[in-house]
C-alpha positions, 0 to 999 in steps of 0.5 A: 206238851210232852214230846219224844223224838225217836230215830227209826232204823235200829230203834223202831225197826231192824236196821240193814247195812243195805238200807230199808228199801221196801215196805217188805224189808221194814220189820219192827223190833219186838216190843218197839211199837208197844213201847210207842203205845205206852208213850202215847198212853202216858201223854207223849207225842211221838216224833220220828227223826231219821236220815234216809240217804237211800233216796239220794243214793237212788236205792229208793224213791219217795213212793217207796219211803211213803209205803214204808211209813204207811206200813209202820203207821198201820202196824203201830195202829194195830197195837194202839200206837200213834206216831205224830210226825216223821221228819226225814233227811233225803240227802247224802252226806256229801250234800252237806245239808243242814238236816242230816244228823249229826247236824240239828236241822231236823231238830230245829224244824221239830221245835219250830213245828211244835213251838217248843224248846227241845231242852229236856226232851228225850231223844232215843237213837242207836247211833252217835249222830242221832244222839249228837244232833239231839244233844246239840238241840238240848235233848236228853240222850237215850242210846239203845243197843239195838241196830248200831247201838252196841258199836256206838256204845264203844265210840268216843263222843257220846253226849254226857249223861247218855242213858243206855238201854237194851232196846226201845221197850226198856228205854220207855220203861226207864223214862216212864218210871223216872217220870212217875217217880218225879211226879210222885215226889212233886205231889208229896212236896206240894201241899194238899188243897 
């Protein structure tokens, strides 16, 4: 199984310092949904892993979050993209839960749900906590410079060998090109039948 884990705000959709609280406020970054469609066409199951502390802060409720995710799914379907699952943490940092990134609780749940090791699984985010949570679970870190990414690029603590791309579309291009090259090398090494 080919799996990829994406953060939501700042990676798939535009981020907001005042949180995405309604479906109207959710707006995809140009090219992001098409990038997910390319991942699907390459055989990837796409999973979103997102902190949503706006719930704990009382800025939105579960109905609003469900409406945001329904809009995202519908927009994805319009371009032939499929998001397999969404894992989210509704807690505030002060709750000290195990699921809020940079802790790895959601990543452990993803591994359990899909019955796989996350070693080598691509994890794309725009913040340090996205990348740290994935790295601590064995994922390969991809930083996008959308959302908080430009600021994150200057921070200490980026996981070793983090791959940096301008946006999700470019990260997916890089991932698929690398995968294609690896497959071609493997095919050249394997003897023909």
